[in-house]
C-alpha positions in Angstrom: 0.1 0.3 0.1 1.3 3.4 -0.8 2.2 5.8 1.9 -0.3 8.5 1.4 -3.0 6.0 1.4 -1.8 5.0 5.0 -1.9 8.7 5.7 -5.3 9.1 4.3 -6.7 6.1 6.1 -5.2 6.9 9.7 -6.8 10.2 9.1 -9.9 9.0 8.2 -10.6 5.8 10.5 -10.3 7.8 13.9 -12.8 10.7 13.1 -15.3 8.0 11.7 -15.5 6.0 14.9 -15.9 8.9 17.1 -18.4 10.7 15.3 -20.2 7.3 14.5 -20.6 6.7 18.3 -21.3 10.4 19.2 -24.6 10.4 16.5 -25.4 7.0 17.7 -25.5 8.6 21.5 -27.3 11.4 20.6 -29.9 9.5 18.8 -30.0 7.2 22.1 -30.6 10.3 24.4 -33.4 11.2 22.3 -34.9 8.0 22.7 -34.7 8.2 26.4 -36.2 11.5 26.3 -38.9 10.3 24.4 -39.8 7.0 26.3 -38.7 8.5 29.8 -42.2 8.5 31.1 -42.3 4.8 30.4 -39.5 3.7 32.2 -39.1 5.9 35.4 -40.9 4.6 38.3 -41.5 0.9 37.5 -38.5 -0.9 39.4 -37.1 -2.2 36.2 -33.8 -4.3 36.7 -30.6 -2.8 35.3 -30.0 -5.5 33.0 -33.5 -5.1 31.5 -32.7 -1.3 30.7 -29.3 -2.0 29.6 -30.9 -4.5 26.9 -33.3 -2.2 25.8 -30.8 0.4 25.3 -28.6 -2.0 23.4 -31.3 -2.9 21.0 -32.3 0.7 20.6 -29.0 1.6 19.8 -28.6 -1.1 17.1 -31.8 0.5 15.4 -29.8 3.7 15.2 -27.0 2.4 13.0 -28.7 2.9 9.5 -29.0 6.8 10.6 -25.6 7.3 12.2 -23.6 5.7 9.5 -24.3 7.9 6.9 -23.8 10.9 9.2 -20.6 9.4 10.5 -19.4 9.2 6.8 -20.2 12.5 5.7 -18.6 14.2 8.9 -15.4 12.0 8.7 -15.1 12.8 4.9 -15.1 16.3 5.7 -12.8 16.3 8.5 -10.6 14.1 6.6 -10.0 16.1 3.5 -10.5 19.3 5.2 -7.5 18.4 7.6 -5.5 17.5 4.6 -6.0 20.7 2.9 -5.4 23.0 5.8 -2.4 21.2 6.5 -1.1 21.7 2.9 -0.7 17.9 2.3 -3.4 18.0 -0.7 -1.5 20.7 -2.3 1.6 18.5 -2.0 0.1 15.6 -3.3 -1.4 17.4 -6.2 2.0 19.0 -6.9 3.6 15.3 -7.1 1.3 14.7 -9.9 -1.6 13.1 -8.1 -5.0 13.8 -8.8 -7.7 14.5 -6.5 -9.8 11.4 -7.4 -6.7 9.2 -7.1 -6.0 10.8 -3.7 -9.8 9.6 -2.2 -9.4 6.2 -3.8 -9.0 4.6 -0.5 -11.8 6.5 1.1 -14.0 5.3 -2.0 -13.3 2.0 -1.0 -14.0 2.1 2.6 -17.4 4.0 1.7 -18.4 1.1 -0.7 -17.5 -1.4 1.9 -19.6 0.6 4.9 -22.5 0.9 2.6 -22.4 -3.1 1.4 -22.1 -3.5 5.5 -24.9 -1.2 6.1 -27.1 -3.0 3.7 -26.2 -6.2 5.2 -27.2 -4.9 8.5 -30.4 -3.3 7.6 -31.5 -6.6 5.9 -30.4 -9.1 8.6 -29.7 -7.5 12.0 -31.9 -4.6 12.1 -35.3 -6.5 11.8 -34.2 -8.5 14.9 -33.1 -5.5 16.7 -36.5 -4.0 16.1 -38.4 -7.0 16.8 -36.5 -7.3 20.4 -36.4 -3.7 21.1 -40.3 -3.5 20.0 -41.2 -6.2 22.1 -39.4 -5.6 25.3 -40.4 -1.6 25.0 -44.2 -2.9 24.7 -43.8 -5.1 27.7 -42.3 -2.1 30.0 -45.0 0.1 29.1 -47.4 -2.3 29.9 -45.6 -2.7 33.1 -47.5 -1.2 36.2 -45.5 1.1 38.5 -43.4 -0.5 41.1 -45.0 -1.0 44.5 -44.8 2.2 46.5 -46.9 3.2 49.6 -47.1 6.8 49.8 -48.4 8.6 53.2 -51.7 9.9 53.2 -52.3 8.3 49.9 -54.8 5.4 48.9 -52.8 3.0 47.2 -54.5 0.3 44.7 -51.4 -1.2 43.1 -52.2 -4.8 44.7 -55.0 -6.3 43.1 -58.3 -6.4 45.0 -56.7 -4.4 47.7 -56.6 -0.7 48.7 -54.1 0.4 51.6 -53.6 3.8 53.1 -50.9 4.5 55.5 -51.0 7.7 57.7 -47.3 7.8 58.6 -44.2 5.8 57.0 -41.2 6.1 59.3 -37.7 6.7 58.1 -36.9 3.2 58.3 -39.4 2.3 55.1 -40.7 -0.6 57.2 -42.7 0.9 60.2 -46.1 2.0 59.1 -48.5 3.9 61.5 -52.6 4.3 61.3 -52.9 1.5 58.7 -56.1 0.8 56.8 -56.5 -2.1 54.4 -59.7 -2.6 52.3 -60.4 -6.1 50.9 -62.3 -6.2 47.8 -61.9 -9.9 47.0 -65.6 -10.6 47.2 -66.3 -7.8 44.8 -69.0 -6.4 47.0 -67.5 -2.8 47.8 -66.2 -1.5 50.9 -67.5 -4.6 53.3 -64.2 -5.7 54.4 -61.9 -3.3 56.3 -58.9 -4.1 58.5 -57.4 -1.4 60.7 -54.2 -1.3 63.0 -52.4 1.1 64.9 -48.8 0.3 63.4 -47.2 -2.4 61.4 -43.9 -3.8 59.9 -43.9 -4.3 56.2 -41.5 -6.8 54.7 -41.0 -8.5 51.2 -40.2 -12.1 50.8 -36.5 -12.9 49.7 -37.8 -13.9 46.0 -39.6 -10.4 46.1 -42.7 -12.2 44.9 -44.9 -11.4 48.3 -45.2 -8.6 50.5 -45.6 -9.6 54.2 -47.5 -7.0 56.4 -47.6 -7.8 60.5 -50.1 -5.6 61.8 -50.5 -4.8 65.6 -53.3 -3.4 68.0 -56.1 -3.3 65.2 -59.7 -4.6 64.2 -61.4 -6.6 61.6 -64.6 -5.2 60.3 -66.7 -7.3 58.0 -70.2 -6.5 56.8 -72.3 -9.5 56.5 -74.1 -9.6 53.1 -77.4 -11.7 53.1 -78.2 -14.1 50.4 -81.9 -12.7 50.6 -81.7 -9.0 49.0 -84.9 -8.2 50.5 -84.1 -9.0 54.1 -83.9 -5.6 56.2 -81.2 -7.3 58.5 -77.6 -5.9 58.1 -75.3 -8.1 60.1 -72.0 -6.7 61.2 -68.9 -8.4 62.7 -65.9 -6.5 64.4 -62.8 -8.7 65.6 -60.2 -7.1 67.5 -56.4 -8.7 67.4 -53.3 -7.8 69.0 -51.2 -9.3 66.1 -52.3 -10.1 62.5 -50.1 -11.1 59.5 -51.3 -10.4 56.1 -49.6 -11.6 52.7 -50.0 -10.0 49.4 -49.3 -11.5 46.2 -46.7 -9.1 44.2 -46.3 -11.3 41.1 -48.3 -8.7 39.0 -45.1 -6.4 39.4 -42.8 -8.8 37.1 -42.0 -8.0 34.2 -44.3 -10.1 31.9 -42.5 -10.9 28.6 -44.9 -11.2 25.7 -44.1 -13.8 22.6 -42.4 -12.1 20.0 -44.2 -14.1 17.4 -46.8 -11.6 17.9 -44.9 -8.6 16.3 -43.0 -10.6 13.7 -45.4 -9.4 10.9 -44.8 -5.8 11.8 -43.0 -4.0 8.7 -39.9 -2.8 10.5 -39.5 -6.4 11.7 -38.9 -8.0 8.3 -36.0 -8.3 6.0 -36.2 -8.4 1.9 -37.7 -11.6 1.4 -40.3 -11.5 3.9 -41.3 -7.9 2.9 -41.7 -8.9 -0.7 -44.0 -11.6 0.3 -46.2 -9.3 2.3 -46.3 -6.6 -0.5 -47.4 -9.5 -2.9 -50.0 -10.6 -0.6 -51.6 -7.0 0.3 -51.5 -6.3 -3.2 -53.5 -9.3 -4.1 -55.7 -8.5 -1.6 -56.1 -5.2 -3.1 -56.5 -6.2 -6.6 -59.3 -9.0 -5.5 -61.2 -6.5 -3.4 -61.4 -3.9 -6.5 -62.4 -6.9 -8.6 -65.1 -8.1 -5.9 -66.5 -4.4 -5.9 -66.8 -4.1 -9.6 -68.7 -7.4 -9.7 -70.9 -6.2 -6.8 -71.4 -2.6 -8.0 -72.6 -4.2 -11.8 -75.0 -6.4 -10.0 -76.5 -3.6 -7.7 -76.3 -0.8 -10.1 -79.3 -1.4 -12.8 -82.0 0.8 -13.9 -84.7 0.7 -11.2 -88.2 1.1 -12.4 -91.8 -0.2 -11.5 -92.7 0.1 -15.0 -94.1 -3.0 -16.9 -91.8 -2.7 -19.8 -93.8 -5.0 -22.0 -97.0 -2.9 -21.2 -94.9 0.3 -22.0 -93.9 -1.0 -25.3 -97.5 -1.4 -26.3 -98.5 1.9 -25.6 -98.5 4.9 -28.0 -95.5 6.8 -26.7 -92.9 9.3 -27.8 -90.3 7.2 -29.6 -87.3 9.6 -28.6 -88.3 8.5 -24.8 -86.0 5.5 -25.0 -85.7 5.5 -21.2 -89.4 5.7 -20.5 -89.2 8.7 -18.6 -92.5 10.1 -19.7 -94.3 6.8 -18.7 -92.4 7.2 -15.2 -93.5 10.9 -14.7 -96.8 10.4 -15.9 -97.5 7.2 -13.6 -99.7 7.5 -10.9 -96.8 5.7 -8.7 -94.5 8.5 -9.8 -93.7 9.5 -6.2 -92.8 5.9 -4.8 -90.8 5.4 -8.0 -88.8 8.5 -7.5 -88.2 7.9 -3.7 -87.1 4.4 -4.3 -84.6 5.5 -7.0 -83.5 8.1 -4.9 -82.8 5.6 -2.1 -81.2 3.4 -4.5 -78.6 5.9 -5.7 -77.7 7.0 -2.1 -77.3 3.4 -0.9 -74.8 3.0 -4.1 -73.1 6.5 -3.3 -72.4 5.2 0.4 -71.3 1.7 -0.7 -68.7 3.4 -3.2 -67.6 5.8 -0.6 -67.0 3.0 2.0 -65.1 1.3 -0.7 -63.0 4.0 -1.7 -62.0 4.7 2.4 -61.1 1.0 2.6 -59.1 0.9 -0.6 -57.2 4.1 0.7 -56.7 2.4 4.2 -55.3 -0.8 2.3 -52.8 1.2 0.3 -51.8 2.9 3.5 -51.1 -0.2 5.1 -49.2 -1.8 1.8 -47.2 1.6 1.8 -45.7 1.0 5.1 -44.1 -2.3 3.7 -43.1 -0.6 0.4 -41.4 2.0 2.3 -39.4 -0.3 4.6 -38.5 -2.4 1.3 -36.8 0.9 -0.4 -35.4 1.9 2.8 -33.1 -1.1 2.8 -31.4 0.5 -0.1 -31.8 4.1 0.2 -29.9 4.4 3.4 -26.9 2.3 2.1 -27.1 4.5 -1.0 -27.1 7.4 1.3 -23.5 6.3 2.3 -21.9 7.1 -0.8 -24.0 10.0 -1.8 -22.7 11.3 1.7 -19.2 10.5 1.0 -19.3 11.9 -2.7 -20.5 15.4 -0.7 -18.3 15.2 2.3 -14.9 14.3 0.6 -14.9 17.2 -2.3 -16.3 19.8 0.3 -13.6 19.0 2.7 -11.3 19.5 -0.1 -13.0 22.9 -1.1 -13.1 24.4 2.4 -9.8 23.0 3.8 -10.7 22.9 7.4 -10.5 20.4 9.8 -11.8 19.6 13.4 -15.1 19.6 14.8 -16.1 23.3 14.2 -17.2 23.9 10.6 -17.2 20.3 9.4 -19.9 19.6 11.9 -21.8 22.7 11.2 -22.0 21.7 7.4 -22.5 17.8 8.1 -25.6 18.7 10.2 -27.0 21.2 7.8 -26.6 18.5 4.6 -28.0 15.8 7.5 -31.1 17.8 8.0 -32.1 18.8 4.4 -31.5 15.0 3.7 -33.9 14.0 6.8 -36.4 16.8 5.7 -36.9 15.7 2.2 -36.8 11.9 3.1 -39.6 12.6 5.5 -41.6 14.5 3.2 -41.2 12.1 0.6 -42.3 9.2 3.0 -45.3 11.1 4.2 -46.6 11.2 0.5 -46.1 7.6 0.2 -47.6 7.0 3.3 -50.6 8.9 2.4 -50.6 6.8 -1.2 -50.0 9.9 -3.2 -46.9 8.9 -4.9 -45.5 5.4 -5.3 -42.7 4.2 -3.0 -39.8 4.3 -5.2 -40.3 8.0 -5.8 -40.8 9.3 -2.5 -38.1 7.2 -0.8 -35.4 7.9 -3.4 -35.9 11.6 -4.4 -33.8 12.6 -1.0 -30.7 10.8 -2.1 -31.1 11.5 -5.7 -31.2 15.4 -4.9 -28.1 14.9 -2.6 -26.5 12.9 -5.3 -26.6 16.0 -7.8 -25.0 18.1 -5.2 -22.3 15.7 -4.7 -21.5 15.4 -8.5 -21.4 19.3 -8.7 -19.1 19.4 -5.6 -16.8 16.7 -7.0 -16.6 18.7 -10.4 -15.8 21.9 -8.1 -13.0 20.0 -6.0 -11.7 18.6 -9.2 -11.1 21.9 -10.9 -10.1 23.7 -7.8 -12.8 25.7 -7.7 -13.2 29.0 -5.3 -16.8 27.9 -4.4 -16.1 28.3 -0.9 -13.5 31.1 -1.2 -15.2 34.2 0.6 -12.5 36.7 -1.2 -13.7 35.5 -4.2 -17.4 36.3 -3.5 -16.0 39.7 -2.0 -14.3 40.4 -5.5 -17.3 39.4 -7.2 -19.7 41.8 -5.0 -17.1 44.7 -5.7 -17.3 44.4 -9.3 -21.0 44.3 -9.4 -21.1 47.5 -7.2 -18.6 49.2 -9.5 -20.7 48.3 -12.6 -23.9 49.6 -10.7 -22.1 52.8 -10.3 -20.9 53.1 -13.8 -24.3 52.5 -15.2 -25.8 55.2 -12.6 -23.0 57.6 -13.9 -24.1 57.3 -17.6 -27.8 58.1 -17.0 
């Protein structure tokens, strides 16, 4: 390998990994901020949260990879230009395209790796993250009794504690409502104080109550009875045990999520797309057949009798017969009801068809995304490397600003195109490819400018053009 190839690769690999992990970390923080309400206060084990963050990080790779390629390309070529290493290489007769050759190889390799990741690893990560996040969101908050608040977290019981001492176990003025019989507040236990403990396996709560009473209202089987029996029992010590298994994280079967469009590879997406398209075609055909059977000329006129009458030969539809008939009002009312029914039937079909197309669009979007994100890796390199050679600035300052602007443009166009596809306005291949193709045109222009040593980013050239334009205007004004 040539010496300057090694130099370029060393200059590229370091910034690439740094920017890749920074981009992934920023997206992960955004994920946490979005779902923080679903995670806090549920007593999740650390390994559950770590597992969720690991799978979430994997889902951000297709977005972080193009951004890392863009930023590291600008930094690498900008640093070489800032240190006049590009000038030295060009003066030695090495063209810019040849200088960027090792970066081209790495970018193509990363694009292929990104495609493999998006097709084989990303669906699995989405499946595991989606199912785990669903289970966490369904998980009830952790067991926590607060002073002066009726706690209803335990099934069939309501607990109120007036005071909870600093040790976290001693409780004062306890009330426990037992709703096991589903008859309302007919069973109440009170105690002056008690000790709260959990079993070693954390699956049961044990309350040891002292100096209290059990109040129980006896419900008679005969609803007409006026007797209201009541029983009160005093105790000096009583132990109650509550089941806490409902607070454990319940894992849902992942098979229930496997048909989601984000959890399928290319072959599976193709199968679902073909199936949904076939269902749409069959529904259209069934609608046309039903419509043809339903939409017939409705008339209560005996056509045989009508043709035997002397009537206007131009009245081929028999409208004169209808409006001269004594049943004219019934005929018109029935025809109006018939047309109104067919109109509602058609509107319902169009709504159903639109919803089916939207469902199909989700799978088509995911199918195209497997390719567009990988292609974006090459496009961003095509933008970043020439742009770095033009601006000739290394570090994180200016390259970071330019990278963020380019990525924002890419993301905005992508989201806009995807929204049009979701609403079935344009085909999926148009909406998903418009963003990388637009940036590809910009990358080609930048490559041409960088190869010809254009002064596109030279402020002095723009200042000179502005001064020339001002002098031109003054010259015109003086002539007038």
